[in-house]
C-alpha positions as CSV (number, residue, x, y, z in Angstrom):
1,M,-30.4,39.5,-36.4
2,Y,-27.2,38.9,-37.9
3,D,-26.1,37.6,-41.2
4,M,-23.5,35.3,-39.7
5,I,-23.0,33.9,-36.3
6,I,-19.4,32.4,-35.6
7,I,-18.8,30.2,-32.5
8,G,-15.2,30.1,-31.4
9,A,-12.6,32.9,-31.9
10,G,-9.4,30.7,-32.8
11,P,-7.7,31.2,-36.0
12,A,-10.5,29.4,-37.9
13,G,-13.2,31.8,-36.2
14,I,-11.4,34.9,-36.7
15,S,-10.5,34.0,-40.2
16,A,-14.1,33.5,-40.9
17,A,-15.1,36.7,-39.4
18,V,-12.6,38.8,-41.3
19,Y,-13.7,37.2,-44.7
20,A,-17.5,37.4,-43.7
21,V,-17.5,41.4,-42.9
22,S,-15.3,41.8,-46.2
23,R,-18.3,40.6,-47.9
24,G,-20.7,43.1,-46.2
25,K,-22.0,40.8,-43.8
26,K,-22.9,41.8,-40.2
27,T,-21.0,39.2,-38.2
28,L,-20.9,38.2,-34.6
29,V,-18.2,36.0,-32.9
30,I,-19.3,34.2,-29.8
31,E,-16.1,33.1,-27.7
32,K,-16.3,31.3,-24.4
33,E,-12.8,32.4,-22.9
34,A,-10.3,34.4,-25.2
35,V,-9.5,35.0,-28.7
36,G,-6.9,32.3,-29.9
37,G,-8.2,29.5,-28.7
38,V,-5.7,26.7,-28.0
39,I,-3.2,28.4,-30.0
40,G,-3.3,31.6,-27.8
41,K,-2.0,29.4,-24.6
42,V,1.0,28.0,-26.4
43,S,4.5,29.3,-25.6
44,T,5.5,29.8,-29.2
45,V,3.9,29.7,-32.3
46,T,5.8,27.9,-35.2
47,H,5.5,27.0,-38.9
48,Y,3.0,29.7,-39.7
49,S,3.7,31.9,-42.7
50,A,4.6,35.4,-41.8
51,I,4.7,35.1,-38.0
52,M,6.9,37.6,-36.1
53,E,10.1,36.9,-34.9
54,G,9.5,35.5,-31.2
55,E,5.8,34.8,-31.7
56,T,4.2,33.7,-28.8
57,G,0.6,32.3,-28.5
58,A,-0.6,35.7,-26.6
59,T,0.9,38.1,-29.2
60,F,-0.6,35.9,-32.1
61,A,-4.1,36.1,-30.4
62,A,-3.8,39.6,-29.6
63,R,-3.2,40.5,-33.3
64,L,-5.9,38.2,-34.4
65,Q,-8.4,39.9,-32.1
66,K,-7.3,43.3,-33.4
67,Q,-7.7,42.3,-37.0
68,A,-11.2,40.9,-36.4
69,Q,-12.3,44.0,-34.5
70,D,-10.7,46.6,-36.9
71,A,-12.4,44.8,-39.9
72,G,-15.8,45.4,-38.3
73,A,-16.6,41.9,-36.5
74,E,-18.4,42.1,-33.2
75,I,-16.9,39.9,-30.5
76,V,-18.9,38.9,-27.2
77,F,-17.3,36.7,-24.5
78,E,-20.2,34.4,-23.5
79,T,-20.8,30.7,-23.1
80,V,-23.0,28.9,-25.5
81,T,-25.6,26.9,-23.8
82,R,-27.9,25.7,-26.8
83,V,-28.0,26.0,-30.4
84,S,-31.0,25.6,-32.8
85,M,-29.7,24.9,-36.3
86,D,-33.0,23.9,-38.1
87,G,-34.8,26.4,-40.5
88,D,-33.7,29.4,-42.3
89,V,-32.8,31.1,-39.0
90,K,-30.2,29.8,-36.7
91,T,-30.5,30.6,-32.9
92,V,-27.6,30.5,-30.6
93,I,-28.4,30.9,-26.9
94,T,-25.6,31.6,-24.4
95,D,-25.7,32.2,-20.7
96,N,-26.3,35.9,-21.3
97,Q,-28.8,36.3,-24.2
98,S,-30.0,34.7,-27.5
99,Y,-28.8,35.3,-31.1
100,E,-30.2,34.9,-34.4
101,A,-28.5,34.7,-38.0
102,R,-29.2,33.4,-41.5
103,R,-25.8,31.6,-41.4
104,L,-23.8,29.7,-38.7
105,I,-20.1,28.6,-38.5
106,L,-19.1,26.2,-36.0
107,A,-15.3,26.9,-35.2
108,N,-15.1,26.1,-31.6
109,G,-12.4,23.6,-31.9
110,T,-11.3,20.9,-29.3
111,T,-10.5,20.9,-25.5
112,P,-7.4,19.4,-24.2
113,T,-7.8,15.6,-22.9
114,R,-7.9,15.0,-19.2
115,L,-5.8,12.0,-17.8
116,N,-8.8,10.9,-15.6
117,I,-6.1,9.6,-12.9
118,P,-6.3,9.8,-9.2
119,G,-5.0,13.1,-7.8
120,E,-5.5,15.0,-11.0
121,Q,-8.6,16.9,-9.9
122,E,-7.5,17.7,-6.5
123,L,-4.1,19.0,-7.6
124,N,-5.3,20.9,-10.7
125,G,-3.7,24.3,-10.9
126,R,-1.4,23.2,-7.9
127,G,1.5,21.6,-9.8
128,M,-0.9,19.5,-12.0
129,N,-2.2,20.5,-15.5
130,M,-0.2,23.7,-15.8
131,N,0.2,26.0,-18.7
132,A,3.9,26.3,-20.1
133,A,3.3,30.1,-21.2
134,R,1.6,31.1,-18.3
135,D,3.3,29.1,-15.5
136,G,6.7,28.3,-16.8
137,E,8.4,30.9,-14.7
138,V,6.9,29.6,-11.6
139,F,9.0,26.5,-12.2
140,R,12.2,28.1,-12.8
141,G,15.1,25.9,-11.6
142,K,12.5,23.2,-10.6
143,H,11.7,19.8,-12.2
144,V,8.9,19.3,-14.5
145,Y,7.1,16.6,-16.4
146,V,5.5,17.1,-19.7
147,V,2.8,14.4,-20.6
148,G,2.7,13.6,-24.4
149,G,4.8,12.8,-27.4
150,A,3.3,14.7,-30.3
151,D,4.6,17.9,-31.6
152,G,2.6,20.3,-29.3
153,A,3.9,18.4,-26.2
154,V,7.6,18.3,-27.4
155,K,7.6,22.0,-28.4
156,E,6.5,23.0,-24.8
157,A,9.1,20.7,-23.3
158,L,11.6,22.5,-25.4
159,Y,10.2,25.7,-24.0
160,L,10.3,24.7,-20.4
161,S,13.7,23.4,-20.8
162,K,15.1,26.9,-20.8
163,L,13.4,27.6,-17.5
164,A,13.4,24.3,-15.6
165,S,16.6,22.5,-14.1
166,K,15.1,19.3,-15.7
167,V,12.2,18.3,-18.1
168,T,11.0,14.8,-18.1
169,I,8.8,13.9,-21.3
170,I,6.4,10.7,-20.2
171,H,5.1,9.1,-23.4
172,F,3.4,5.8,-23.5
173,E,5.0,4.6,-26.9
174,E,8.5,3.7,-27.5
175,K,9.5,6.8,-29.4
176,L,8.3,10.5,-29.5
177,A,6.1,11.3,-32.3
178,A,7.5,14.8,-33.2
179,I,8.8,16.2,-36.2
180,P,12.5,16.0,-36.9
181,E,13.0,19.7,-36.2
182,F,12.0,19.1,-32.4
183,M,13.7,15.8,-32.2
184,N,17.0,17.3,-33.1
185,R,16.5,20.0,-30.4
186,V,15.6,17.5,-27.9
187,N,18.5,15.3,-28.5
188,D,20.8,18.5,-28.3
189,S,19.2,19.5,-25.0
190,A,21.3,18.7,-21.9
191,N,18.3,18.6,-19.4
192,I,15.4,16.8,-21.3
193,E,14.9,13.2,-20.2
194,L,12.7,10.8,-22.0
195,C,10.4,8.4,-20.0
196,L,9.0,6.2,-22.9
197,H,6.7,3.3,-22.9
198,S,5.0,4.7,-19.7
199,R,2.2,6.6,-18.4
200,L,1.5,8.9,-15.5
201,T,-1.3,6.9,-13.5
202,A,-1.5,8.8,-10.1
203,L,-0.4,11.9,-8.1
204,H,-0.1,12.5,-4.5
205,G,0.4,15.6,-2.6
206,T,-1.5,18.1,-0.2
207,G,-1.8,21.9,-1.6
208,Q,1.1,20.6,-3.9
209,V,2.1,17.7,-6.1
210,E,4.8,15.8,-3.8
211,S,5.0,12.3,-5.6
212,L,4.0,10.5,-9.0
213,E,3.0,7.1,-9.9
214,I,4.5,6.2,-13.2
215,T,3.5,2.7,-14.9
216,D,5.7,1.0,-17.6
217,V,3.0,-0.2,-20.1
218,T,5.2,-2.8,-21.3
219,T,6.0,-4.7,-18.0
220,G,3.3,-3.1,-15.9
221,A,5.8,-2.1,-13.3
222,V,4.7,0.8,-11.2
223,R,7.1,3.2,-9.6
224,T,6.8,6.2,-7.4
225,V,8.7,9.1,-7.9
226,E,9.2,11.6,-5.2
227,D,9.4,15.3,-6.4
228,P,7.9,17.7,-4.0
229,G,7.0,21.1,-5.7
230,C,7.2,19.9,-9.4
231,G,5.1,21.0,-12.2
232,I,3.3,18.7,-14.5
233,F,2.1,19.8,-18.1
234,V,-0.3,17.8,-19.9
235,Y,-0.4,17.8,-23.8
236,A,-2.1,14.4,-24.4
237,G,-4.5,14.8,-27.2
238,S,-8.0,16.8,-27.3
239,T,-11.8,16.2,-27.7
240,P,-14.0,18.0,-30.1
241,N,-16.2,20.5,-28.6
242,T,-19.4,19.1,-30.5
243,G,-21.4,18.2,-27.5
244,L,-24.1,21.0,-28.0
245,Y,-24.5,20.1,-31.8
246,T,-26.9,17.0,-31.4
247,G,-28.5,17.6,-34.6
248,L,-25.4,17.0,-36.8
249,E,-23.9,13.7,-37.9
250,L,-20.4,13.0,-36.4
251,Q,-17.4,10.9,-37.1
252,N,-15.6,10.1,-33.9
253,G,-16.9,13.3,-32.5
254,F,-15.9,15.3,-35.2
255,I,-18.0,17.3,-37.8
256,P,-17.8,16.0,-41.5
257,V,-18.0,18.8,-44.1
258,N,-17.7,19.1,-47.8
259,E,-15.0,21.1,-49.6
260,K,-17.2,24.0,-49.0
261,M,-17.2,23.5,-45.2
262,E,-20.9,22.9,-45.3
263,T,-22.3,20.6,-42.8
264,S,-25.2,18.0,-43.2
265,I,-27.6,21.0,-42.1
266,P,-28.2,23.8,-44.7
267,G,-26.7,27.0,-43.7
268,V,-24.3,25.5,-41.0
269,Y,-20.6,25.4,-41.6
270,A,-17.9,23.8,-39.6
271,A,-14.0,25.0,-39.7
272,G,-11.0,24.4,-38.0
273,D,-10.1,21.5,-35.5
274,I,-13.8,20.8,-34.9
275,R,-14.1,19.2,-38.2
276,V,-13.1,15.9,-39.7
277,K,-9.6,16.4,-41.2
278,Q,-6.1,15.0,-41.6
279,V,-3.9,18.1,-40.5
280,R,-4.8,20.0,-37.4
281,Q,-2.8,23.3,-37.7
282,A,-3.3,27.1,-37.4
283,A,-2.5,27.4,-41.3
284,T,-5.2,24.8,-42.1
285,A,-7.6,26.2,-39.6
286,V,-7.4,29.8,-41.2
287,A,-8.1,28.2,-44.6
288,D,-11.1,26.4,-43.3
289,G,-12.4,29.8,-41.7
290,A,-11.9,31.5,-45.2
291,I,-13.5,28.9,-47.1
292,A,-16.6,28.7,-44.7
293,A,-17.0,32.3,-44.6
294,I,-16.9,32.9,-48.4
295,N,-19.5,30.2,-49.1
296,A,-21.7,31.2,-46.2
297,A,-21.8,34.8,-47.7
298,M,-22.9,33.6,-51.2
């Protein structure tokens, strides 16, 4: 029996764990893949107070994990398959075993959205849906495409521009939706090209991406780009990981909470990107985790 179980080991979950153990609570963090969540996979971490120079997603995640474990939180890497949130004792069942706690914090964030286009699944990991931090070096001197136009996509495009011979950003709107800092760097870059009011609508190839179909959303015109061996990096939004939480009320898939991070079920809290909120950043996730744990520990 634990005092608190936290599902998810991103910034929100780790922050919650650190605050929970500081209040004398026996705390378990359950993580499906690796500590850090989405931010652990990015090329660089920016706009977070007191980050180290040259901070990467991997270094940030490693320090998150060390801090939580040094504080006394227990972390297990298992896949949650079912959650029972009713009653005073909450039960979390994984692919390995079952755990119980008096308080539950849901901090398992979101999953990057797939494009659901022809060729995406067949070429996944073979040029399609690559990870800039992990796979960027593979495409050194080659042509890469980044799908998406918000800050996350543009930041990864800037990172890839240091490795690839050319980076094409494909975005369905008339202009990118990135902050001025990133846009100024894009404008100053000699090897970043914008493909606006367009969508990637199909991929072709055997063993690798050989050609792309790009559709102009304004005219409907479809063009085929022959580019064997190119890389495609998708940063086109995300979907909240709330499928297991059938007992909770949701808003557009996200979990609404009050200022204490309490959900509609007593003893269950939500923190980070999984909850209804305006700003989804590491800084706000850490704040959510702290608030959730402090209130759950009372």
